[in-house]
Structure formats: structure tokens, C-alpha cells
C-alpha positions in Angstrom: 0.0 0.0 0.0 2.8 2.5 1.0 4.8 1.5 -2.0 1.8 2.1 -4.3 1.3 5.5 -2.8 4.9 6.4 -3.2 5.0 5.3 -6.9 1.7 7.1 -7.5 3.1 10.4 -6.2 6.3 10.0 -8.2 4.3 9.2 -11.3 2.0 12.2 -10.8 5.0 14.4 -10.4 6.4 13.3 -13.7 3.1 13.9 -15.3 3.2 17.4 -14.0 6.7 17.8 -15.4 5.5 16.9 -18.9 2.3 18.8 -18.6 4.3 22.0 -17.8 6.4 21.6 -21.0 3.4 21.6 -23.3 2.7 25.3 -23.3 6.3 25.9 -24.4 5.2 24.7 -27.9 2.4 27.2 -28.1 2.4 30.8 -29.4 1.6 32.5 -26.1 3.7 35.1 -24.5 7.0 34.3 -22.8 5.7 35.2 -19.4 2.7 32.8 -19.7 5.1 30.1 -20.8 7.4 30.8 -17.9 4.5 30.9 -15.4 3.0 27.5 -16.4 6.4 25.9 -16.5 7.4 27.2 -13.1 4.3 26.1 -11.4 4.1 22.6 -13.1 7.8 22.1 -12.3 7.6 23.1 -8.7 4.5 20.9 -8.2 6.0 18.0 -10.0 9.2 18.1 -8.1 7.3 18.4 -4.8 5.2 15.4 -5.6 8.3 13.4 -6.5 10.0 14.4 -3.2 6.8 13.5 -1.2 6.7 10.2 -3.0 10.4 9.6 -2.0 9.4 10.7 1.6 6.7 8.0 1.7 9.0 5.4 0.2 12.2 6.2 2.2 11.0 7.6 5.6 14.4 7.4 7.3 15.7 10.2 5.0 13.0 12.6 6.1 15.3 15.4 7.2 17.0 15.7 3.9 13.8 15.3 2.0 12.1 18.0 4.0 15.0 20.3 3.5 14.9 19.6 -0.2 11.2 20.3 -0.3 11.4 23.6 1.5 14.4 24.8 -0.6 12.5 23.6 -3.8 9.5 25.7 -2.8 11.5 28.8 -2.0 14.1 28.7 -4.9 11.9 27.5 -7.8 9.4 30.2 -7.0 12.0 32.9 -6.5 14.0 32.1 -9.6 10.7 32.1 -11.7 10.0 35.6 -10.5 13.5 36.7 -11.3 13.4 35.3 -14.8 10.0 36.9 -15.3 11.2 40.3 -14.1 14.3 40.1 -16.3 12.2 39.0 -19.3 9.7 41.8 -18.8 12.5 44.4 -18.5 14.0 43.2 -21.9 10.7 43.6 -23.6 10.3 47.1 -22.3 13.7 48.2 -23.8 
């Protein structure tokens, strides 16, 4: 049961990764593409780490640290890239 939950979370995370790359092929703006990619990548990576946390509970301190840093850095870097991209379009 626990293995199935872990594999399910990891599989769902991989689905989010691929789902986030689909808008890159469209004709929308760069900021829209960056926004969807950042959200899908962050959620997918968080689900993969949660799946690993379920499967390997003895490594919880490292996985919780990875989860927190992923939430902070992925979000922050997405904003930085969007800010830089927006400033280049204004010039």
C-alpha cells in the first residue's frame, strides 16, 4: 500500500513535469510560458519528493530540507526570470 502511494506520487510528479512543458510549444507570451512551466515544475518536483518521503521515511530530514528549498528557490527564480524577461521587452 505504501509503495503504491509512493510510486503514485512520483508518477503524478512526472506527469506534472511533462504537462508543464506543453505550453512551451504554443504561441503564447514568454511570461505565460514561464509561469506555467514554473508552477508545473515546482508541483511535479514536490510530488516526487513527497513520493520519496513515503518510500524512504528514514531520510525525512534531507527530503524535508529539499522540499522547503525547492518551494523557495523555484518560486523565487521564476519571479527573477519573469522580471528580467519583462525588462528586456520594455527596452
